[in-house]
N, C-alpha and C positions, 0 to 999 in steps of 0.2 A: 504494500500500500504506500502510495506516495506521501512522503512527509509534508510536502507543500500543500497537498489537498487537505490533510488532517489539520495542519496549522491554519489554513484559511477558514475551515468550518469552525474550529475552536474559537478563532478570533471573532467570527460573526456571532456565535452563540453567546460569548462573553458580553458583547455589546448589546445584543438583543435582550438578554436576561436583565441587564442593567436598565435598559429602556422600559421593559415591562415593569420592573420594580419602581420606576419613576413615574408610572401612570399611563404608559402607552400600551393599553391592554391588548390590542390586536397584534402586538409582536408575537403573541402565542401562535397566531396563524403562520407567521413567517417561520418560527421555530419548527412547527409541525411540518411545513412544506419541505424544508431543508432536510430534516431528519427522515421523513418518509421516503424522500428521493434517495437519500444516502443508503437506506436499508434495502430498498426494493428495486432499484434501477436494474433493468435487464443487462445481463452480462457482467455484472459487478461481482467481486469476490468479497464484498464487505458484509460485516454483521456488527451488531452492537454488543460490547461487553460492558455491563454496568457494574461499577465498583461501589462497594459500600464499606463500612468499617469492619464488616465481618467476612468479606471474601469477594469473589468474582461472580457476577450474575449474568444470565441471559434474560432479556425482557420477555414478558408473557406473549408479546405479539409474534415471537419466532417459534412458538411451540403450540401444540393443539389444546392447551388448557391455560387458564388464567393463573397468574401468580409468579413467584420467583423460583428459579431453579439455580442451584449452586453447582459450580464446576469444582469437583474435588480432584486435585492433581497430585500425582506422585511422580517419581522418576520414570516409572515404566508405563503409566496409564493416566487417562483422563476420563472421568465419568460424571454424568449428570445425577444430581440428587435434589429432591425437593428440599427447599430450605428448611421447612418445618421438620423433615426427617433428620436433618443434620443437627438438630437441637432447637427446642422451642424458643429459646432466648435469641436465636439467630435472627429471625424475622422481627421480633419485638424490639431488639436492640437497634436494628436498622431503621425501623419506623421512628423510634424515639430520637435518633440522631439525624434524621432527614431535615433539610431546611423547610420543606413543606410536609407537614405531618399528614395531610388529608389525601394521601395517595389512594386512589380507588383501584382495588385489585380484587373485588368481589365478583361472583358469578353474575352474568347478565340477567338471570332470573330474578335477582334482587332489585332490578330496575336501577342499578347503579352503572357507572360508565367504565368500560374496560379501556386499557391502554390502546388496543387496536382501534376501537371506535374513535377515540380522541384523535389519533394520528390520521386516520382515513377521512374523518369528517371535517377536520380543520385544514388538512393539507390542500393547498391550491385555491382556497376560498378567500377572496379579498373584498367583500362587500362593504365592510366598515372601514373607517378611516383613522382609527387611533393607532397609527404607526409612527415610528420616529423617522422624520424626513431625513435626518442625518445618516440613516443606515440604508437609504434607497440604493445607492451605488454598490455598496458591499453586498446587499441582498441579491442584486442582479448578477454580481460576479459569481456568487455561490450557485445560483440557478444555471449559469452558463457552464460551469465546470461539472455539474451533475446531470447525467442524461435524464430526459423526461420520463416520469413514471408511466406505466401502462394502466395505472388505476384510474377509472373514470372519475371525473370531478363530481363532487356532491355539494349540495347546498349546505352551508354552515348553519346547523340547527342550534348552535350554542351562541349565547350572547355575552359570555363572560362567566364570572362566578367560578364555581368548582371546576368545570372542565378546563378553563384557562389556567387555573392554579395547578391542576394536574399536569398540564402541558409544560408549565414552568418547571415543575419537578422533574419531568422526563428529560427536559433539555439540560438540566443540571447534571443528571446521571450520564447522559450521552457525552457532555463536555468532559466529565471526569474520565469516562471510558476512553475517549479518543486521546486524551492526554496520556493515559497509561499506555496506549498502543504505541505512542511515539517513543516510549521508554523501554518497551519490551524487547528483549534480546531475540535474535533470529532463531537460536536453538529452542528457546521456550515456545516461540510461535509455531515451530514445526510440529510440536506435540499437540497443538490445538487446531491445526489446520483442518483436519478431517471433521472434527466436531463443529467447527465454524461452518464448514461447507454444508453439513447436515442441517444446521440451523437456517442457513440461507434457503435451502430447498424447502424446508418446512414453512418458512416465512412466506415464500411466494405462493405456495398452495393455500396457506391460511388466509392471506390477504385477498387473493384474487379468485380462488377456485372452490373454496369451502362453502358448501350449501348447508350441511349439517355435519355432526361429528362422524357419522358413519361414512358419508361421502368423503370426508377428509381422510379417514383411515384407508379407504379404497385407493385414493390417489397415492398415498404414501406406499401402500403395498404394491402398486403397479410400477412405481418409480424404480427403474433398473439401476439408478445411481446409488441406491441404498442396499446394503447387504442384509440378509436375514438377521444376522446378529445385531446389526445397527438398528433395524426396525424394532427388535425386542427392547433394546435399550431406550429407544425413544418413547416407549409406552410403559415404562415402569410405573408411572403415575398417570391417572386419567385426569382430564380437565375437571370433571365433576368432583372427584375426590380431593384434588388439590385446592380447588376453590372453596369447598366446604371447610377444609382444615384452616385455610387462611381466614375465612369469615368468622371462625370461632376465636381466632387469636388476635384480631385487629379491631380496635374501637375507633369509630368515626370521631373526629374532633368536635367538641361542643361548640 
């Protein structure tokens, strides 16, 4: 991954988050657009590694269920574990130390907002005008260096509030993740390359092709890029089980 690209996106996210905090609420739309393109652009080999005080995480939108998944790495292997399996305090500690405590990671059935929905519904929507004009040129530069997403544009159903705050939190995680990628050694990256590739395959299916959970499973099972062993590892936890566990361990901010 080109260091110049990472540095450019990190620089924009830093300024966009600062503008959001200063009152330019619709910077959340700009953040979503850049991040969604970065994650899902056709032909890219990119994924998001979200860092917290307790370890490395892949975001829920790259896997077939909601919530955090921890990568447990040894000298010989890398495996995915649900964060709650790795220790109940793992998720709770992360939530407590987040800049924005109100991260929504519950199941959609609870009528709360998933990360995937925030990214896809905010990305590419520019109907409001609460953007920082000083960032116009830098935003255009980021759009220019990231290939256009194949995701069809949606109307922005959000007017601010919690969804925008969640997008601000996601942007913070992504910024920290990209910063860590700049510092990761080549040897360590090699051990993660295959797992990252699997996450990318899963992200594309989940963003653009998933009709229901069974349809998603069929797509993954038909994908010749994934071995049988890797398919089993991808489904150690189901979306429903993980979401239910997280919903029991996280309290919404008052």
